[in-house]
VEXLUMMI-537572 format. One record per residue (C-alpha): x, y, z; residue in one letter; residue number from 0. Coordinates in Angstrom, 3 decimals, always signed. Layout:
<rs>
+----------+----------+----------+---------+-----+
!       c1 !       c2 !       c3 ! residuo ! num !
+----------+----------+----------+---------+-----+
!        X !        Y !        Z !       A ! NUM !
...
+----------+----------+----------+---------+-----+
</rs>
This chain:
<rs>
+----------+----------+----------+---------+-----+
!       c1 !       c2 !       c3 ! residuo ! num !
+----------+----------+----------+---------+-----+
!  -13.193 !  +24.944 !  +13.074 !       M !   0 !
!   -9.661 !  +23.680 !  +13.621 !       Q !   1 !
!   -9.672 !  +20.942 !  +11.025 !       V !   2 !
!   -6.008 !  +20.025 !  +11.422 !       N !   3 !
!   -6.398 !  +19.768 !  +15.182 !       G !   4 !
!   -9.536 !  +17.712 !  +14.692 !       F !   5 !
!   -7.687 !  +15.184 !  +12.584 !       F !   6 !
!   -4.654 !  +15.086 !  +14.835 !       M !   7 !
!   -6.927 !  +14.168 !  +17.733 !       S !   8 !
!   -8.720 !  +11.476 !  +15.746 !       S !   9 !
!   -7.765 !   +7.866 !  +15.229 !       C !  10 !
!   -5.053 !   +8.116 !  +12.600 !       F !  11 !
!   -2.734 !   +5.691 !  +14.380 !       T !  12 !
!   -3.407 !   +2.708 !  +12.161 !       L !  13 !
!   -3.424 !   -0.710 !  +13.741 !       M !  14 !
!   -1.356 !   -3.406 !  +12.025 !       P !  15 !
!   -3.237 !   -4.239 !   +8.863 !       L !  16 !
!   -2.236 !   -7.884 !   +8.761 !       V !  17 !
!   -2.241 !  -10.150 !  +11.769 !       T !  18 !
!   -3.017 !  -13.701 !  +10.713 !       S !  19 !
!   -4.857 !  -14.546 !   +7.497 !       P !  20 !
!   -8.335 !  -15.982 !   +7.959 !       R !  21 !
!   -8.998 !  -19.326 !   +6.267 !       P !  22 !
!  -10.062 !  -18.864 !   +2.642 !       I !  23 !
!  -12.889 !  -21.229 !   +1.693 !       P !  24 !
!  -13.328 !  -22.921 !   -1.695 !       P !  25 !
!  -14.640 !  -21.112 !   -3.967 !       T !  26 !
!  -23.591 !   -2.057 !  -14.571 !       G !  27 !
!  -24.665 !   +0.596 !  -12.206 !       A !  28 !
!  -26.561 !   -0.879 !   -9.313 !       A !  29 !
!  -28.409 !   +0.625 !   -6.402 !       A !  30 !
!  -26.271 !   +1.330 !   -3.360 !       A !  31 !
!  -26.025 !   -1.826 !   -1.213 !       P !  32 !
!  -28.103 !   -1.894 !   +1.943 !       A !  33 !
!  -26.407 !   -0.363 !   +4.975 !       M !  34 !
!  -26.591 !   -1.545 !   +8.561 !       D !  35 !
!  -29.061 !   +0.750 !  +10.422 !       P !  36 !
!  -26.520 !   +1.697 !  +13.105 !       V !  37 !
!  -23.887 !   +2.471 !  +10.478 !       E !  38 !
!  -26.414 !   +4.489 !   +8.486 !       R !  39 !
!  -27.352 !   +6.568 !  +11.537 !       S !  40 !
!  -23.674 !   +7.279 !  +12.150 !       M !  41 !
!  -23.112 !   +8.393 !   +8.552 !       V !  42 !
!  -26.250 !  +10.559 !   +8.534 !       V !  43 !
!  -25.113 !  +12.318 !  +11.713 !       A !  44 !
!  -21.631 !  +12.850 !  +10.279 !       A !  45 !
!  -23.035 !  +14.289 !   +7.061 !       L !  46 !
!  -25.138 !  +16.660 !   +9.148 !       E !  47 !
!  -21.965 !  +18.024 !  +10.715 !       G !  48 !
!  -21.816 !  +16.226 !  +14.059 !       Q !  49 !
!  -18.124 !  +15.976 !  +14.928 !       E !  50 !
!  -18.467 !  +12.974 !  +17.250 !       D !  51 !
!  -20.204 !  +11.098 !  +14.460 !       A !  52 !
!  -17.477 !  +12.022 !  +11.997 !       F !  53 !
!  -14.831 !  +10.711 !  +14.373 !       E !  54 !
!  -16.825 !   +7.464 !  +14.469 !       A !  55 !
!  -16.812 !   +7.457 !  +10.663 !       V !  56 !
!  -13.020 !   +7.717 !  +10.708 !       I !  57 !
!  -12.766 !   +4.823 !  +13.167 !       R !  58 !
!  -15.123 !   +2.735 !  +11.045 !       T !  59 !
!  -13.640 !   +3.339 !   +7.606 !       Y !  60 !
!   -9.978 !   +4.277 !   +8.094 !       S !  61 !
!   -8.658 !   +0.736 !   +7.739 !       R !  62 !
!  -10.718 !   +0.157 !   +4.594 !       R !  63 !
!   -9.465 !   +3.413 !   +3.104 !       V !  64 !
!   -5.904 !   +2.367 !   +3.949 !       Y !  65 !
!   -6.377 !   -1.016 !   +2.274 !       V !  66 !
!   -7.521 !   +0.622 !   -0.968 !       V !  67 !
!   -4.755 !   +3.238 !   -0.919 !       A !  68 !
!   -2.122 !   +0.604 !   -0.208 !       Y !  69 !
!   -3.441 !   -1.686 !   -2.941 !       A !  70 !
!   -2.593 !   +1.067 !   -5.423 !       I !  71 !
!   +0.550 !   +2.627 !   -3.943 !       L !  72 !
!   +2.103 !   -0.325 !   -2.105 !       Q !  73 !
!   +3.811 !   +2.143 !   +0.198 !       D !  74 !
!   +2.786 !   +2.378 !   +3.841 !       Q !  75 !
!   +3.682 !   +6.032 !   +4.403 !       S !  76 !
!   +2.017 !   +7.232 !   +1.216 !       E !  77 !
!   -1.092 !   +5.179 !   +1.936 !       A !  78 !
!   -1.357 !   +6.776 !   +5.375 !       E !  79 !
!   -1.098 !  +10.216 !   +3.738 !       D !  80 !
!   -3.966 !   +9.299 !   +1.431 !       I !  81 !
!   -6.062 !   +8.217 !   +4.418 !       V !  82 !
!   -5.680 !  +11.636 !   +6.013 !       Q !  83 !
!   -6.275 !  +13.478 !   +2.725 !       D !  84 !
!   -9.398 !  +11.417 !   +2.058 !       T !  85 !
!  -11.014 !  +12.101 !   +5.414 !       F !  86 !
!  -10.055 !  +15.760 !   +5.235 !       L !  87 !
!  -11.847 !  +16.039 !   +1.900 !       K !  88 !
!  -14.809 !  +14.099 !   +3.276 !       A !  89 !
!  -15.005 !  +16.466 !   +6.215 !       H !  90 !
!  -14.921 !  +19.512 !   +3.959 !       Q !  91 !
!  -17.477 !  +18.272 !   +1.422 !       T !  92 !
!  -19.779 !  +16.071 !   +3.493 !       S !  93 !
!  -22.663 !  +18.550 !   +3.136 !       H !  94 !
!  -22.784 !  +17.767 !   -0.603 !       K !  95 !
!  -23.536 !  +14.063 !   -0.094 !       I !  96 !
!  -27.288 !  +13.419 !   -0.117 !       R !  97 !
!  -27.517 !   +9.621 !   +0.155 !       E !  98 !
!  -25.768 !   +8.073 !   +3.159 !       P !  99 !
!  -25.866 !   +4.621 !   +1.527 !       E ! 100 !
!  -23.506 !   +5.895 !   -1.153 !       K ! 101 !
!  -21.033 !   +7.455 !   +1.273 !       F ! 102 !
!  -18.720 !   +4.406 !   +1.715 !       P ! 103 !
!  -18.357 !   +3.890 !   -2.043 !       A ! 104 !
!  -17.845 !   +7.638 !   -2.544 !       W ! 105 !
!  -15.147 !   +7.602 !   +0.128 !       L ! 106 !
!  -13.337 !   +4.777 !   -1.632 !       L ! 107 !
!  -13.652 !   +6.563 !   -4.994 !       T ! 108 !
!  -11.961 !   +9.613 !   -3.477 !       V ! 109 !
!   -9.271 !   +7.313 !   -2.082 !       T ! 110 !
!   -8.631 !   +5.587 !   -5.410 !       R ! 111 !
!   -8.466 !   +8.848 !   -7.337 !       N ! 112 !
!   -6.036 !  +10.412 !   -4.862 !       A ! 113 !
!   -3.835 !   +7.314 !   -4.784 !       A ! 114 !
!   -3.779 !   +7.010 !   -8.578 !       R ! 115 !
!   -2.879 !  +10.684 !   -8.927 !       D ! 116 !
!   +0.023 !  +10.236 !   -6.541 !       R ! 117 !
!   +1.130 !   +7.085 !   -8.327 !       L ! 118 !
!   +1.245 !   +8.945 !  -11.657 !       R ! 119 !
!   +3.332 !  +11.747 !  -10.169 !       R ! 120 !
!   +6.007 !   +9.671 !   -8.530 !       R ! 121 !
!   +8.940 !   +7.852 !  -10.098 !       R ! 122 !
!   +8.705 !   +4.091 !  -10.699 !       P ! 123 !
!   +9.494 !   +2.303 !   -7.470 !       Q ! 124 !
!   +9.861 !   -1.179 !   -6.087 !       A ! 125 !
!   +7.382 !   -3.801 !   -7.185 !       G ! 126 !
!   +5.291 !   -6.381 !   -5.435 !       T ! 127 !
!   +7.834 !   -7.150 !   -2.724 !       E ! 128 !
!   +6.831 !   -3.936 !   -0.940 !       T ! 129 !
!   +3.476 !   -5.541 !   -0.163 !       F ! 130 !
!   +5.306 !   -7.073 !   +2.814 !       D ! 131 !
!   +5.030 !   -3.747 !   +4.626 !       T ! 132 !
!   +1.334 !   -4.389 !   +5.150 !       L ! 133 !
!   +2.509 !   -6.088 !   +8.316 !       A ! 134 !
!   +3.566 !   -3.786 !  +11.135 !       D ! 135 !
!   +7.308 !   -4.299 !  +11.483 !       D ! 136 !
!   +7.155 !   -2.909 !  +15.033 !       K ! 137 !
!   +5.064 !   -5.827 !  +16.249 !       V ! 138 !
!   +7.231 !   -8.574 !  +17.640 !       A ! 139 !
!   +6.636 !  -12.053 !  +16.275 !       T ! 140 !
!   +7.649 !  -14.960 !  +18.534 !       P ! 141 !
!  +10.078 !  -17.441 !  +17.017 !       G ! 142 !
!   +7.472 !  -20.189 !  +17.322 !       S ! 143 !
!   +5.400 !  -18.292 !  +14.725 !       Q ! 144 !
!   +8.168 !  -18.086 !  +12.135 !       L ! 145 !
!   +6.452 !  -20.519 !   +9.778 !       E ! 146 !
!   +3.182 !  -18.603 !   +9.986 !       Q ! 147 !
!   +5.034 !  -15.332 !   +9.354 !       Q ! 148 !
!   +6.688 !  -16.818 !   +6.261 !       E ! 149 !
!   +3.314 !  -18.017 !   +4.998 !       S ! 150 !
!   +1.895 !  -14.512 !   +5.403 !       Q ! 151 !
!   +4.821 !  -13.077 !   +3.452 !       A ! 152 !
!   +4.109 !  -15.482 !   +0.560 !       H ! 153 !
!   +0.463 !  -14.473 !   +0.612 !       L ! 154 !
!   +1.222 !  -10.753 !   +0.595 !       R ! 155 !
!   +3.634 !  -11.126 !   -2.328 !       R ! 156 !
!   +0.987 !  -13.034 !   -4.247 !       A ! 157 !
!   -1.639 !  -10.401 !   -3.452 !       L ! 158 !
!   +0.706 !   -7.735 !   -4.748 !       G ! 159 !
!   +0.547 !   -9.304 !   -8.211 !       K ! 160 !
!   -3.236 !   -9.136 !   -8.485 !       L ! 161 !
!   -5.235 !   -6.360 !  -10.147 !       P ! 162 !
!   -6.119 !   -3.545 !   -7.771 !       E ! 163 !
!   -9.808 !   -4.417 !   -7.435 !       E ! 164 !
!   -9.090 !   -8.098 !   -6.799 !       H ! 165 !
!   -6.403 !   -7.245 !   -4.257 !       R ! 166 !
!   -8.722 !   -4.863 !   -2.420 !       T ! 167 !
!  -11.638 !   -7.312 !   -2.276 !       A ! 168 !
!   -9.477 !  -10.192 !   -1.023 !       L ! 169 !
!   -7.775 !   -8.062 !   +1.591 !       T ! 170 !
!  -11.036 !   -6.695 !   +2.948 !       L ! 171 !
!  -12.610 !  -10.147 !   +3.033 !       R ! 172 !
!   -9.830 !  -12.443 !   +4.241 !       Y ! 173 !
!   -7.275 !  -10.229 !   +5.990 !       L ! 174 !
!   -9.634 !   -7.630 !   +7.441 !       E ! 175 !
!  -12.436 !  -10.159 !   +7.939 !       G ! 176 !
!  -15.277 !   -7.926 !   +6.699 !       L ! 177 !
!  -18.555 !   -9.573 !   +5.837 !       D ! 178 !
!  -19.937 !   -9.468 !   +2.291 !       Y ! 179 !
!  -22.410 !   -6.681 !   +2.955 !       R ! 180 !
!  -19.711 !   -4.406 !   +4.399 !       S ! 181 !
!  -17.478 !   -4.991 !   +1.385 !       I ! 182 !
!  -20.353 !   -4.447 !   -1.046 !       E ! 183 !
!  -21.119 !   -1.133 !   +0.662 !       T ! 184 !
!  -17.471 !   -0.113 !   +0.777 !       T ! 185 !
!  -16.669 !   -0.965 !   -2.841 !       M ! 186 !
!  -20.068 !   -0.084 !   -4.312 !       G ! 187 !
!  -20.621 !   -3.581 !   -5.682 !       L ! 188 !
!  -23.587 !   -5.896 !   -5.889 !       S ! 189 !
!  -23.338 !   -9.243 !   -4.121 !       N ! 190 !
!  -22.976 !  -11.056 !   -7.439 !       G ! 191 !
!  -20.226 !   -8.734 !   -8.658 !       A ! 192 !
!  -18.278 !   -9.098 !   -5.413 !       L ! 193 !
!  -18.531 !  -12.884 !   -5.444 !       R ! 194 !
!  -17.393 !  -12.902 !   -9.058 !       G ! 195 !
!  -14.342 !  -10.779 !   -8.232 !       I ! 196 !
!  -13.449 !  -12.934 !   -5.232 !       L ! 197 !
!  -13.866 !  -16.120 !   -7.235 !       G ! 198 !
!  -11.611 !  -14.912 !  -10.048 !       R ! 199 !
!   -9.047 !  -13.553 !   -7.607 !       A ! 200 !
!   -8.923 !  -16.811 !   -5.637 !       L ! 201 !
!   -8.579 !  -18.766 !   -8.855 !       G ! 202 !
!   -5.600 !  -16.615 !   -9.844 !       T ! 203 !
!   -3.985 !  -17.033 !   -6.435 !       L ! 204 !
!   -4.323 !  -20.802 !   -6.541 !       R ! 205 !
!   -2.366 !  -20.879 !   -9.789 !       R ! 206 !
!   +0.534 !  -18.839 !   -8.396 !       M ! 207 !
!   +3.746 !  -20.755 !   -7.604 !       P ! 208 !
!   +4.084 !  -18.884 !   -4.297 !       E ! 209 !
!   +0.896 !  -20.545 !   -3.049 !       L ! 210 !
!   +0.977 !  -23.866 !   -4.868 !       E ! 211 !
!   +1.244 !  -25.816 !   -1.599 !       R ! 212 !
!   -1.203 !  -23.688 !   +0.340 !       S ! 213 !
!   -4.749 !  -24.569 !   +1.337 !       T ! 214 !
!   -6.348 !  -21.780 !   -0.693 !       L ! 215 !
+----------+----------+----------+---------+-----+
</rs>
């Protein structure tokens, strides 16, 4: 199998991660969260070695993997490298995964471990300001949207100051727009644990000077 060719032909051109933030409303080992039947069928087929299904897995999870990698590395290029490394490892070891419900959380564990390893190896770099690169700088923003663009920049800087898990949960929920069940499956959390993380993260954001006049 030409694995490199397989990945080059897959969907590794990441769409802009941040477009416009969605409104944010007020505010132990658990069994794997329930998975949507269609998603489960896709994962099962991918784990059985069906290449079309694995390409669908990449399309489904690549943005989530990128979010987690970026939350740790805060570098767009390095996060994209981690995305490719993660799916390459998943492709090579998929036959070892027995429970499809645990696949999304396993995928994110691989992502976190790879990103943390890379972070330990590199020299200290720029801080939270680099979170601005979550937006695609190749996408033109009309002048009439300047205020909205500035608001997004404030939000991204604030997110960059949060703990990794909080940053990941908020980004998946409010910037990527995933529903609770998808995030629970992706992060391997119970509904109560996820809501607790989101609540604490939102509380922290509301106390940040960057967002003191926002509607969070």
